[in-house]
BALOBA-1460 file (C-alpha; in Angstrom, 3 decimals):
// residues 399
<rec num="1" residu="x" x="44.304" y="98.034" z="168.254"/>
<rec num="2" residu="x" x="40.679" y="98.378" z="167.220"/>
<rec num="3" residu="x" x="41.145" y="96.094" z="164.244"/>
<rec num="4" residu="x" x="42.897" y="93.522" z="166.442"/>
<rec num="5" residu="x" x="40.036" y="93.649" z="168.919"/>
<rec num="6" residu="x" x="37.540" y="93.193" z="166.089"/>
<rec num="7" residu="x" x="39.508" y="90.179" z="164.832"/>
<rec num="8" residu="x" x="39.608" y="88.520" z="168.276"/>
<rec num="9" residu="x" x="35.930" y="89.309" z="168.918"/>
<rec num="10" residu="x" x="34.907" y="87.501" z="165.744"/>
<rec num="11" residu="x" x="36.467" y="84.260" z="166.994"/>
<rec num="12" residu="x" x="34.968" y="84.751" z="170.459"/>
<rec num="13" residu="x" x="31.570" y="85.355" z="168.933"/>
<rec num="14" residu="x" x="31.782" y="82.227" z="166.771"/>
<rec num="15" residu="x" x="32.908" y="79.976" z="169.600"/>
<rec num="16" residu="x" x="30.189" y="81.321" z="171.941"/>
<rec num="17" residu="x" x="27.347" y="80.942" z="169.459"/>
<rec num="18" residu="x" x="28.348" y="77.610" z="167.940"/>
<rec num="19" residu="x" x="27.265" y="75.466" z="170.829"/>
<rec num="20" residu="x" x="24.804" y="72.710" z="171.459"/>
<rec num="21" residu="x" x="24.229" y="69.391" z="169.756"/>
<rec num="22" residu="x" x="23.139" y="70.910" z="166.429"/>
<rec num="23" residu="x" x="25.724" y="73.683" z="166.184"/>
<rec num="24" residu="x" x="26.739" y="72.623" z="162.676"/>
<rec num="25" residu="x" x="23.193" y="72.824" z="161.344"/>
<rec num="26" residu="x" x="22.823" y="76.252" z="162.943"/>
<rec num="27" residu="x" x="25.966" y="77.325" z="161.082"/>
<rec num="28" residu="x" x="24.790" y="75.822" z="157.788"/>
<rec num="29" residu="x" x="21.388" y="77.539" z="157.790"/>
<rec num="30" residu="x" x="23.031" y="80.834" z="158.701"/>
<rec num="31" residu="x" x="25.502" y="80.444" z="155.827"/>
<rec num="32" residu="x" x="22.721" y="79.487" z="153.395"/>
<rec num="33" residu="x" x="20.706" y="82.561" z="154.395"/>
<rec num="34" residu="x" x="23.705" y="84.880" z="153.941"/>
<rec num="35" residu="x" x="24.586" y="83.223" z="150.623"/>
<rec num="36" residu="x" x="21.101" y="83.518" z="149.142"/>
<rec num="37" residu="x" x="20.605" y="87.039" z="150.537"/>
<rec num="38" residu="x" x="23.847" y="88.286" z="148.902"/>
<rec num="39" residu="x" x="23.345" y="86.363" z="145.613"/>
<rec num="40" residu="x" x="19.643" y="85.825" z="145.133"/>
<rec num="41" residu="x" x="18.886" y="83.325" z="142.317"/>
<rec num="42" residu="x" x="17.028" y="84.423" z="139.172"/>
<rec num="43" residu="x" x="13.914" y="82.368" z="139.857"/>
<rec num="44" residu="x" x="11.935" y="84.704" z="137.574"/>
<rec num="45" residu="x" x="13.572" y="82.970" z="134.593"/>
<rec num="46" residu="x" x="12.158" y="79.669" z="135.767"/>
<rec num="47" residu="x" x="8.739" y="81.226" z="136.349"/>
<rec num="48" residu="x" x="8.832" y="82.597" z="132.827"/>
<rec num="49" residu="x" x="9.783" y="79.132" z="131.454"/>
<rec num="50" residu="x" x="6.808" y="77.538" z="133.201"/>
<rec num="51" residu="x" x="4.340" y="79.987" z="131.652"/>
<rec num="52" residu="x" x="2.591" y="78.581" z="128.509"/>
<rec num="53" residu="x" x="3.831" y="81.438" z="126.352"/>
<rec num="54" residu="x" x="6.906" y="82.380" z="128.327"/>
<rec num="55" residu="x" x="10.561" y="82.441" z="127.216"/>
<rec num="56" residu="x" x="11.798" y="78.883" z="127.422"/>
<rec num="57" residu="x" x="15.073" y="77.556" z="128.878"/>
<rec num="58" residu="x" x="16.477" y="75.277" z="126.189"/>
<rec num="59" residu="x" x="18.151" y="72.762" z="128.544"/>
<rec num="60" residu="x" x="14.846" y="72.009" z="130.294"/>
<rec num="61" residu="x" x="13.144" y="71.490" z="126.934"/>
<rec num="62" residu="x" x="15.693" y="68.873" z="125.947"/>
<rec num="63" residu="x" x="15.630" y="67.299" z="129.421"/>
<rec num="64" residu="x" x="11.907" y="66.810" z="128.918"/>
<rec num="65" residu="x" x="12.595" y="65.053" z="125.595"/>
<rec num="66" residu="x" x="15.238" y="62.870" z="127.269"/>
<rec num="67" residu="x" x="12.806" y="61.934" z="130.046"/>
<rec num="68" residu="x" x="10.310" y="60.818" z="127.386"/>
<rec num="69" residu="x" x="12.854" y="58.753" z="125.411"/>
<rec num="70" residu="x" x="16.395" y="58.771" z="126.865"/>
<rec num="71" residu="x" x="18.117" y="56.947" z="124.027"/>
<rec num="72" residu="x" x="16.174" y="58.542" z="121.160"/>
<rec num="73" residu="x" x="15.410" y="62.061" z="122.356"/>
<rec num="74" residu="x" x="13.435" y="64.359" z="120.071"/>
<rec num="75" residu="x" x="15.057" y="67.527" z="118.629"/>
<rec num="76" residu="x" x="18.635" y="66.259" z="119.180"/>
<rec num="77" residu="x" x="21.112" y="68.245" z="117.072"/>
<rec num="78" residu="x" x="24.777" y="69.194" z="116.898"/>
<rec num="79" residu="x" x="26.128" y="72.717" z="117.204"/>
<rec num="80" residu="x" x="24.188" y="73.726" z="120.331"/>
<rec num="81" residu="x" x="24.520" y="72.415" z="123.879"/>
<rec num="82" residu="x" x="22.116" y="69.489" z="123.246"/>
<rec num="83" residu="x" x="24.996" y="67.505" z="121.723"/>
<rec num="84" residu="x" x="26.695" y="67.630" z="125.137"/>
<rec num="85" residu="x" x="23.574" y="66.518" z="127.008"/>
<rec num="86" residu="x" x="22.887" y="63.117" z="125.401"/>
<rec num="87" residu="x" x="25.066" y="61.312" z="127.961"/>
<rec num="88" residu="x" x="23.856" y="63.369" z="130.913"/>
<rec num="89" residu="x" x="21.148" y="61.212" z="132.404"/>
<rec num="90" residu="x" x="20.787" y="62.273" z="136.053"/>
<rec num="91" residu="x" x="18.597" y="65.353" z="135.485"/>
<rec num="92" residu="x" x="16.293" y="63.527" z="132.978"/>
<rec num="93" residu="x" x="15.918" y="60.706" z="135.550"/>
<rec num="94" residu="x" x="15.073" y="63.174" z="138.353"/>
<rec num="95" residu="x" x="12.700" y="65.020" z="136.024"/>
<rec num="96" residu="x" x="10.979" y="61.729" z="135.215"/>
<rec num="97" residu="x" x="10.727" y="60.707" z="138.886"/>
<rec num="98" residu="x" x="9.371" y="64.143" z="139.734"/>
<rec num="99" residu="x" x="6.471" y="63.602" z="137.321"/>
<rec num="100" residu="x" x="7.897" y="66.217" z="134.902"/>
<rec num="101" residu="x" x="7.747" y="68.904" z="137.637"/>
<rec num="102" residu="x" x="10.774" y="71.132" z="137.166"/>
<rec num="103" residu="x" x="10.236" y="72.923" z="140.452"/>
<rec num="104" residu="x" x="10.688" y="69.630" z="142.337"/>
<rec num="105" residu="x" x="14.018" y="69.006" z="140.628"/>
<rec num="106" residu="x" x="15.162" y="72.538" z="141.413"/>
<rec num="107" residu="x" x="14.055" y="72.071" z="145.011"/>
<rec num="108" residu="x" x="16.016" y="68.840" z="145.203"/>
<rec num="109" residu="x" x="19.095" y="70.620" z="143.855"/>
<rec num="110" residu="x" x="18.692" y="73.207" z="146.612"/>
<rec num="111" residu="x" x="18.411" y="70.455" z="149.203"/>
<rec num="112" residu="x" x="21.688" y="68.891" z="147.965"/>
<rec num="113" residu="x" x="23.301" y="72.326" z="148.013"/>
<rec num="114" residu="x" x="22.493" y="72.586" z="151.719"/>
<rec num="115" residu="x" x="23.859" y="69.073" z="152.299"/>
<rec num="116" residu="x" x="26.979" y="70.028" z="150.319"/>
<rec num="117" residu="x" x="27.709" y="72.814" z="152.756"/>
<rec num="118" residu="x" x="26.930" y="70.477" z="155.661"/>
<rec num="119" residu="x" x="29.532" y="67.996" z="154.398"/>
<rec num="120" residu="x" x="32.006" y="70.874" z="153.914"/>
<rec num="121" residu="x" x="31.431" y="71.700" z="157.598"/>
<rec num="122" residu="x" x="31.904" y="68.084" z="158.645"/>
<rec num="123" residu="x" x="35.186" y="67.604" z="156.797"/>
<rec num="124" residu="x" x="36.448" y="71.018" z="157.963"/>
<rec num="125" residu="x" x="35.787" y="70.116" z="161.594"/>
<rec num="126" residu="x" x="37.492" y="66.749" z="161.077"/>
<rec num="127" residu="x" x="40.561" y="68.551" z="159.736"/>
<rec num="128" residu="x" x="40.892" y="71.323" z="162.372"/>
<rec num="129" residu="x" x="38.698" y="70.213" z="165.317"/>
<rec num="130" residu="x" x="37.704" y="73.878" z="165.687"/>
<rec num="131" residu="x" x="34.209" y="75.296" z="165.441"/>
<rec num="132" residu="x" x="35.402" y="78.799" z="164.664"/>
<rec num="133" residu="x" x="37.653" y="77.618" z="161.808"/>
<rec num="134" residu="x" x="34.853" y="75.432" z="160.526"/>
<rec num="135" residu="x" x="32.513" y="78.411" z="160.532"/>
<rec num="136" residu="x" x="34.940" y="80.567" z="158.532"/>
<rec num="137" residu="x" x="35.463" y="77.794" z="155.960"/>
<rec num="138" residu="x" x="31.707" y="77.249" z="155.527"/>
<rec num="139" residu="x" x="31.039" y="80.979" z="155.271"/>
<rec num="140" residu="x" x="33.788" y="81.294" z="152.644"/>
<rec num="141" residu="x" x="32.732" y="78.341" z="150.469"/>
<rec num="142" residu="x" x="29.011" y="79.182" z="150.745"/>
<rec num="143" residu="x" x="29.763" y="82.541" z="149.107"/>
<rec num="144" residu="x" x="31.824" y="81.384" z="146.138"/>
<rec num="145" residu="x" x="30.495" y="79.802" z="142.955"/>
<rec num="146" residu="x" x="30.547" y="76.193" z="144.079"/>
<rec num="147" residu="x" x="28.544" y="77.078" z="147.195"/>
<rec num="148" residu="x" x="25.947" y="79.245" z="145.459"/>
<rec num="149" residu="x" x="25.386" y="77.446" z="142.143"/>
<rec num="150" residu="x" x="23.223" y="74.715" z="143.664"/>
<rec num="151" residu="x" x="20.696" y="77.428" z="144.587"/>
<rec num="152" residu="x" x="21.185" y="79.605" z="141.474"/>
<rec num="153" residu="x" x="21.068" y="76.898" z="138.775"/>
<rec num="154" residu="x" x="17.548" y="77.112" z="137.428"/>
<rec num="155" residu="x" x="18.812" y="76.561" z="133.854"/>
<rec num="156" residu="x" x="18.859" y="72.777" z="133.909"/>
<rec num="157" residu="x" x="22.631" y="72.186" z="134.156"/>
<rec num="158" residu="x" x="22.778" y="70.128" z="137.369"/>
<rec num="159" residu="x" x="26.361" y="70.836" z="138.412"/>
<rec num="160" residu="x" x="25.296" y="71.241" z="142.037"/>
<rec num="161" residu="x" x="24.274" y="67.598" z="142.064"/>
<rec num="162" residu="x" x="27.671" y="66.558" z="140.705"/>
<rec num="163" residu="x" x="29.442" y="68.760" z="143.262"/>
<rec num="164" residu="x" x="27.579" y="67.067" z="146.055"/>
<rec num="165" residu="x" x="28.296" y="63.531" z="144.967"/>
<rec num="166" residu="x" x="31.994" y="64.295" z="144.384"/>
<rec num="167" residu="x" x="32.186" y="65.627" z="147.933"/>
<rec num="168" residu="x" x="30.271" y="62.568" z="149.206"/>
<rec num="169" residu="x" x="32.916" y="60.371" z="147.547"/>
<rec num="170" residu="x" x="35.700" y="62.428" z="149.183"/>
<rec num="171" residu="x" x="34.437" y="61.975" z="152.731"/>
<rec num="172" residu="x" x="33.361" y="58.324" z="152.383"/>
<rec num="173" residu="x" x="35.377" y="55.209" z="153.089"/>
<rec num="174" residu="x" x="32.671" y="52.894" z="151.755"/>
<rec num="175" residu="x" x="33.675" y="51.456" z="148.317"/>
<rec num="176" residu="x" x="30.041" y="51.255" z="147.132"/>
<rec num="177" residu="x" x="29.347" y="54.879" z="148.015"/>
<rec num="178" residu="x" x="32.537" y="56.052" z="146.388"/>
<rec num="179" residu="x" x="31.914" y="54.074" z="143.215"/>
<rec num="180" residu="x" x="28.243" y="55.086" z="142.966"/>
<rec num="181" residu="x" x="28.924" y="58.752" z="143.763"/>
<rec num="182" residu="x" x="31.561" y="59.081" z="141.032"/>
<rec num="183" residu="x" x="29.230" y="57.429" z="138.549"/>
<rec num="184" residu="x" x="26.354" y="59.768" z="139.441"/>
<rec num="185" residu="x" x="28.666" y="62.730" z="139.052"/>
<rec num="186" residu="x" x="29.906" y="61.500" z="135.655"/>
<rec num="187" residu="x" x="26.366" y="60.967" z="134.342"/>
<rec num="188" residu="x" x="25.404" y="64.428" z="135.589"/>
<rec num="189" residu="x" x="28.119" y="66.222" z="133.622"/>
<rec num="190" residu="x" x="31.309" y="65.128" z="131.861"/>
<rec num="191" residu="x" x="33.319" y="67.655" z="133.894"/>
<rec num="192" residu="x" x="32.873" y="65.335" z="136.858"/>
<rec num="193" residu="x" x="34.853" y="62.652" z="135.008"/>
<rec num="194" residu="x" x="37.915" y="64.865" z="135.147"/>
<rec num="195" residu="x" x="37.042" y="66.001" z="138.663"/>
<rec num="196" residu="x" x="37.271" y="62.390" z="139.827"/>
<rec num="197" residu="x" x="41.025" y="62.946" z="139.502"/>
<rec num="198" residu="x" x="40.836" y="65.876" z="141.871"/>
<rec num="199" residu="x" x="39.158" y="63.596" z="144.397"/>
<rec num="200" residu="x" x="42.129" y="61.189" z="144.073"/>
<rec num="201" residu="x" x="44.553" y="64.091" z="144.576"/>
<rec num="202" residu="x" x="42.783" y="65.020" z="147.826"/>
<rec num="203" residu="x" x="43.164" y="61.490" z="149.150"/>
<rec num="204" residu="x" x="46.839" y="61.486" z="148.070"/>
<rec num="205" residu="x" x="47.563" y="64.696" z="149.900"/>
<rec num="206" residu="x" x="45.739" y="63.396" z="152.944"/>
<rec num="207" residu="x" x="47.562" y="60.058" z="152.896"/>
<rec num="208" residu="x" x="51.017" y="61.596" z="152.486"/>
<rec num="209" residu="x" x="50.591" y="63.977" z="155.415"/>
<rec num="210" residu="x" x="48.993" y="61.403" z="157.663"/>
<rec num="211" residu="x" x="51.879" y="58.969" z="157.138"/>
<rec num="212" residu="x" x="54.531" y="61.651" z="156.710"/>
<rec num="213" residu="x" x="55.726" y="59.887" z="153.571"/>
<rec num="214" residu="x" x="56.196" y="61.930" z="150.402"/>
<rec num="215" residu="x" x="58.423" y="59.735" z="148.234"/>
<rec num="216" residu="x" x="57.559" y="58.823" z="144.641"/>
<rec num="217" residu="x" x="56.414" y="55.320" z="145.534"/>
<rec num="218" residu="x" x="53.984" y="56.506" z="148.213"/>
<rec num="219" residu="x" x="52.463" y="59.189" z="145.974"/>
<rec num="220" residu="x" x="52.131" y="56.828" z="143.024"/>
<rec num="221" residu="x" x="50.599" y="54.029" z="145.104"/>
<rec num="222" residu="x" x="48.092" y="56.452" z="146.567"/>
<rec num="223" residu="x" x="46.902" y="57.448" z="143.108"/>
<rec num="224" residu="x" x="45.897" y="53.885" z="142.260"/>
<rec num="225" residu="x" x="45.149" y="52.007" z="145.497"/>
<rec num="226" residu="x" x="42.905" y="52.187" z="148.527"/>
<rec num="227" residu="x" x="39.955" y="54.481" z="147.910"/>
<rec num="228" residu="x" x="41.436" y="55.714" z="144.616"/>
<rec num="229" residu="x" x="40.924" y="52.374" z="142.959"/>
<rec num="230" residu="x" x="37.144" y="52.733" z="143.146"/>
<rec num="231" residu="x" x="37.333" y="55.952" z="141.161"/>
<rec num="232" residu="x" x="39.229" y="54.027" z="138.470"/>
<rec num="233" residu="x" x="36.530" y="51.318" z="138.554"/>
<rec num="234" residu="x" x="33.813" y="53.962" z="138.143"/>
<rec num="235" residu="x" x="35.674" y="55.548" z="135.246"/>
<rec num="236" residu="x" x="35.947" y="52.164" z="133.538"/>
<rec num="237" residu="x" x="32.263" y="51.366" z="133.966"/>
<rec num="238" residu="x" x="31.255" y="54.856" z="132.826"/>
<rec num="239" residu="x" x="33.452" y="54.481" z="129.729"/>
<rec num="240" residu="x" x="32.049" y="51.081" z="128.845"/>
<rec num="241" residu="x" x="28.419" y="52.230" z="129.232"/>
<rec num="242" residu="x" x="29.042" y="55.421" z="127.310"/>
<rec num="243" residu="x" x="30.785" y="53.706" z="124.398"/>
<rec num="244" residu="x" x="28.080" y="51.053" z="124.209"/>
<rec num="245" residu="x" x="25.330" y="53.691" z="124.085"/>
<rec num="246" residu="x" x="27.249" y="55.827" z="121.614"/>
<rec num="247" residu="x" x="27.850" y="53.010" z="119.090"/>
<rec num="248" residu="x" x="24.287" y="51.677" z="119.385"/>
<rec num="249" residu="x" x="22.208" y="54.848" z="119.671"/>
<rec num="250" residu="x" x="24.294" y="57.939" z="118.878"/>
<rec num="251" residu="x" x="26.679" y="56.702" z="116.198"/>
<rec num="252" residu="x" x="27.117" y="60.161" z="114.721"/>
<rec num="253" residu="x" x="27.596" y="61.922" z="118.053"/>
<rec num="254" residu="x" x="30.395" y="64.464" z="118.191"/>
<rec num="255" residu="x" x="31.314" y="67.442" z="120.339"/>
<rec num="256" residu="x" x="31.518" y="70.264" z="117.850"/>
<rec num="257" residu="x" x="33.681" y="72.365" z="120.173"/>
<rec num="258" residu="x" x="36.220" y="69.688" z="121.193"/>
<rec num="259" residu="x" x="39.763" y="70.886" z="120.571"/>
<rec num="260" residu="x" x="38.643" y="74.500" z="120.308"/>
<rec num="261" residu="x" x="39.595" y="76.703" z="123.342"/>
<rec num="262" residu="x" x="36.545" y="78.923" z="122.985"/>
<rec num="263" residu="x" x="37.456" y="81.159" z="125.952"/>
<rec num="264" residu="x" x="40.565" y="82.341" z="124.042"/>
<rec num="265" residu="x" x="38.434" y="83.831" z="121.272"/>
<rec num="266" residu="x" x="38.123" y="87.591" z="121.234"/>
<rec num="267" residu="x" x="34.372" y="87.419" z="121.906"/>
<rec num="268" residu="x" x="34.939" y="85.408" z="125.088"/>
<rec num="269" residu="x" x="38.244" y="86.546" z="126.556"/>
<rec num="270" residu="x" x="36.603" y="89.206" z="128.679"/>
<rec num="271" residu="x" x="35.339" y="86.520" z="131.009"/>
<rec num="272" residu="x" x="38.598" y="84.626" z="131.639"/>
<rec num="273" residu="x" x="40.139" y="86.930" z="134.213"/>
<rec num="274" residu="x" x="36.835" y="87.382" z="136.014"/>
<rec num="275" residu="x" x="36.225" y="83.640" z="136.225"/>
<rec num="276" residu="x" x="39.747" y="82.702" z="137.367"/>
<rec num="277" residu="x" x="39.427" y="85.134" z="140.248"/>
<rec num="278" residu="x" x="35.738" y="85.094" z="141.101"/>
<rec num="279" residu="x" x="35.315" y="81.319" z="141.054"/>
<rec num="280" residu="x" x="37.654" y="80.984" z="144.046"/>
<rec num="281" residu="x" x="37.684" y="84.570" z="145.387"/>
<rec num="282" residu="x" x="39.216" y="84.567" z="148.863"/>
<rec num="283" residu="x" x="39.973" y="80.864" z="148.787"/>
<rec num="284" residu="x" x="42.899" y="81.745" z="146.483"/>
<rec num="285" residu="x" x="44.699" y="82.580" z="149.733"/>
<rec num="286" residu="x" x="44.237" y="79.001" z="150.862"/>
<rec num="287" residu="x" x="45.199" y="77.530" z="147.476"/>
<rec num="288" residu="x" x="48.344" y="79.631" z="147.171"/>
<rec num="289" residu="x" x="49.321" y="78.954" z="150.766"/>
<rec num="290" residu="x" x="48.987" y="75.230" z="150.208"/>
<rec num="291" residu="x" x="51.057" y="75.265" z="147.018"/>
<rec num="292" residu="x" x="53.697" y="77.543" z="148.550"/>
<rec num="293" residu="x" x="54.016" y="75.206" z="151.504"/>
<rec num="294" residu="x" x="54.710" y="72.233" z="149.278"/>
<rec num="295" residu="x" x="57.355" y="74.282" z="147.487"/>
<rec num="296" residu="x" x="59.069" y="75.421" z="150.686"/>
<rec num="297" residu="x" x="58.993" y="71.894" z="152.188"/>
<rec num="298" residu="x" x="60.302" y="70.476" z="148.880"/>
<rec num="299" residu="x" x="57.543" y="67.872" z="148.679"/>
<rec num="300" residu="x" x="58.253" y="67.750" z="144.992"/>
<rec num="301" residu="x" x="56.264" y="64.664" z="143.909"/>
<rec num="302" residu="x" x="53.174" y="65.772" z="145.779"/>
<rec num="303" residu="x" x="53.655" y="69.296" z="144.468"/>
<rec num="304" residu="x" x="53.870" y="67.933" z="140.909"/>
<rec num="305" residu="x" x="50.592" y="66.036" z="141.317"/>
<rec num="306" residu="x" x="48.858" y="69.031" z="142.875"/>
<rec num="307" residu="x" x="49.990" y="71.553" z="140.252"/>
<rec num="308" residu="x" x="49.400" y="69.134" z="137.369"/>
<rec num="309" residu="x" x="45.808" y="68.588" z="138.523"/>
<rec num="310" residu="x" x="45.201" y="72.303" z="139.013"/>
<rec num="311" residu="x" x="46.693" y="73.029" z="135.555"/>
<rec num="312" residu="x" x="44.275" y="70.509" z="134.056"/>
<rec num="313" residu="x" x="41.378" y="72.305" z="135.830"/>
<rec num="314" residu="x" x="42.400" y="75.738" z="134.497"/>
<rec num="315" residu="x" x="43.121" y="74.436" z="130.979"/>
<rec num="316" residu="x" x="39.972" y="72.349" z="130.481"/>
<rec num="317" residu="x" x="37.920" y="75.341" z="131.614"/>
<rec num="318" residu="x" x="39.073" y="77.279" z="128.559"/>
<rec num="319" residu="x" x="37.328" y="74.788" z="126.254"/>
<rec num="320" residu="x" x="33.791" y="75.592" z="127.396"/>
<rec num="321" residu="x" x="31.648" y="78.723" z="127.227"/>
<rec num="322" residu="x" x="30.441" y="78.619" z="130.841"/>
<rec num="323" residu="x" x="33.919" y="78.584" z="132.355"/>
<rec num="324" residu="x" x="32.750" y="79.075" z="135.965"/>
<rec num="325" residu="x" x="30.859" y="75.806" z="135.997"/>
<rec num="326" residu="x" x="34.034" y="74.000" z="134.976"/>
<rec num="327" residu="x" x="36.166" y="75.749" z="137.577"/>
<rec num="328" residu="x" x="33.589" y="74.951" z="140.259"/>
<rec num="329" residu="x" x="34.637" y="71.316" z="140.025"/>
<rec num="330" residu="x" x="38.018" y="72.363" z="141.454"/>
<rec num="331" residu="x" x="36.780" y="72.655" z="145.019"/>
<rec num="332" residu="x" x="38.735" y="69.491" z="146.114"/>
<rec num="333" residu="x" x="41.911" y="71.587" z="145.737"/>
<rec num="334" residu="x" x="40.653" y="73.945" z="148.413"/>
<rec num="335" residu="x" x="40.134" y="70.976" z="150.768"/>
<rec num="336" residu="x" x="43.559" y="69.617" z="149.866"/>
<rec num="337" residu="x" x="45.174" y="72.929" z="150.727"/>
<rec num="338" residu="x" x="43.353" y="72.939" z="154.088"/>
<rec num="339" residu="x" x="44.817" y="69.529" z="154.855"/>
<rec num="340" residu="x" x="48.302" y="70.851" z="153.953"/>
<rec num="341" residu="x" x="47.882" y="73.829" z="156.282"/>
<rec num="342" residu="x" x="46.547" y="71.626" z="159.072"/>
<rec num="343" residu="x" x="49.853" y="69.715" z="159.210"/>
<rec num="344" residu="x" x="52.291" y="72.521" z="158.469"/>
<rec num="345" residu="x" x="50.994" y="75.900" z="159.702"/>
<rec num="346" residu="x" x="50.498" y="77.294" z="163.193"/>
<rec num="347" residu="x" x="47.035" y="77.748" z="164.605"/>
<rec num="348" residu="x" x="47.492" y="81.522" z="164.573"/>
<rec num="349" residu="x" x="48.436" y="81.607" z="160.878"/>
<rec num="350" residu="x" x="45.582" y="79.330" z="159.832"/>
<rec num="351" residu="x" x="43.063" y="81.408" z="161.757"/>
<rec num="352" residu="x" x="44.345" y="84.629" z="160.102"/>
<rec num="353" residu="x" x="44.219" y="83.081" z="156.631"/>
<rec num="354" residu="x" x="40.680" y="81.744" z="157.168"/>
<rec num="355" residu="x" x="39.471" y="85.062" z="158.561"/>
<rec num="356" residu="x" x="40.566" y="87.029" z="155.474"/>
<rec num="357" residu="x" x="39.419" y="84.188" z="153.173"/>
<rec num="358" residu="x" x="35.897" y="84.417" z="154.599"/>
<rec num="359" residu="x" x="35.912" y="88.200" z="154.631"/>
<rec num="360" residu="x" x="36.837" y="88.388" z="150.950"/>
<rec num="361" residu="x" x="34.358" y="85.683" z="149.889"/>
<rec num="362" residu="x" x="31.468" y="87.301" z="151.755"/>
<rec num="363" residu="x" x="32.125" y="90.861" z="150.566"/>
<rec num="364" residu="x" x="33.012" y="90.018" z="146.984"/>
<rec num="365" residu="x" x="29.938" y="90.355" z="144.708"/>
<rec num="366" residu="x" x="29.007" y="87.023" z="143.097"/>
<rec num="367" residu="x" x="29.664" y="87.226" z="139.352"/>
<rec num="368" residu="x" x="30.133" y="84.438" z="136.840"/>
<rec num="369" residu="x" x="30.680" y="83.935" z="133.129"/>
<rec num="370" residu="x" x="27.995" y="82.197" z="131.098"/>
<rec num="371" residu="x" x="29.931" y="82.394" z="127.838"/>
<rec num="372" residu="x" x="29.404" y="84.535" z="124.788"/>
<rec num="373" residu="x" x="31.018" y="87.453" z="126.590"/>
<rec num="374" residu="x" x="28.171" y="87.466" z="129.108"/>
<rec num="375" residu="x" x="29.192" y="88.130" z="132.717"/>
<rec num="376" residu="x" x="26.285" y="87.898" z="135.138"/>
<rec num="377" residu="x" x="26.020" y="89.534" z="138.571"/>
<rec num="378" residu="x" x="23.942" y="87.468" z="140.966"/>
<rec num="379" residu="x" x="22.179" y="90.410" z="142.594"/>
<rec num="380" residu="x" x="21.536" y="90.637" z="146.364"/>
<rec num="381" residu="x" x="17.964" y="90.281" z="147.555"/>
<rec num="382" residu="x" x="17.468" y="94.011" z="148.251"/>
<rec num="383" residu="x" x="18.411" y="94.816" z="144.652"/>
<rec num="384" residu="x" x="15.958" y="92.168" z="143.396"/>
<rec num="385" residu="x" x="13.200" y="93.738" z="145.499"/>
<rec num="386" residu="x" x="14.023" y="97.240" z="144.248"/>
<rec num="387" residu="x" x="13.937" y="96.118" z="140.605"/>
<rec num="388" residu="x" x="10.613" y="94.402" z="141.207"/>
<rec num="389" residu="x" x="9.129" y="97.558" z="142.766"/>
<rec num="390" residu="x" x="10.623" y="99.641" z="139.952"/>
<rec num="391" residu="x" x="8.843" y="97.590" z="137.304"/>
<rec num="392" residu="x" x="5.567" y="97.437" z="139.238"/>
<rec num="393" residu="x" x="5.385" y="101.210" z="139.853"/>
<rec num="394" residu="x" x="7.141" y="102.285" z="136.660"/>
<rec num="395" residu="x" x="9.745" y="104.411" z="138.430"/>
<rec num="396" residu="x" x="12.230" y="103.990" z="135.572"/>
<rec num="397" residu="x" x="15.363" y="103.738" z="137.697"/>
<rec num="398" residu="x" x="16.309" y="100.248" z="136.447"/>
<rec num="399" residu="x" x="16.288" y="100.311" z="132.646"/>
């Protein structure tokens, strides 16, 4: 009885406190505070990088070179991550516009991370028309990798920017915004090229359930028409630009790790299980519920598209060292599953699923794999403060 009362009181509390014209912004800032408090970013690494004689972050060094000469960057070489950065132009452009001030770029990333959660709240409310369900979804996603990385990425990777623009494409019906958003994502990181397909899958799921048509023709048409066609246009333009630049400026460019599933190597395998779970954490409940619903309803063509896309997400992640960044691009599958539940599950079941989803995401410590068998715990703010005091006063508790 006590647990049931606690469960009901949570929903009563959320509905009572999410009122007023700016209720969504109140929710977003609360979620951001909780997220950063529980997984405080390692800003000390950035501070060290900015010191004249400090330890440098290699990505920012190369971004500086790209901002100076984008098509002929200094110190370009193969065998390290710089080979993968020569076609990633969004961060160098931002760095250039910021007057070579890294902290401004990091601040802009944080701003987009807040907007990302705001858009998550908007689309969640559009799906369920419920403030309490919206709150649980925002609290859940703000405490998994895709919701925290925009604040934690001080390394010069920029995935948070790509996440934002992919989500902007998802919620938009404007062809120009969709086309431009996909292009920005692609030129931020190549993972966004593949993730454009996940955007199409979301629209396909949405279209099928809105029209209650799940036949092969409807599914196939949705993959190539309406909003989906603008993703295809963006892919084509991206491919043309990239090939032109490659053959004229980077003729010898290769990806030295292409075709090599690095996360299956013995030195990396320790991070696979952690990443598969911790990247989605409690939202696995939503993902599995969505897939199970398609199976039970025998929506076979839609199920095939959903599972094929998710299999591509899991498989391509094995080919990179920082597997969590790759899996973070799979957030459209969470949104797709929410749409499935909106049309097929009772209000009571959805509320229960979202409650436990949020509970798991909030209480699960934020860990992620950075490759080379290195699993990092994004420590809560109190732990950061204790370690700072330990170093300052030489207590010796944190070695």
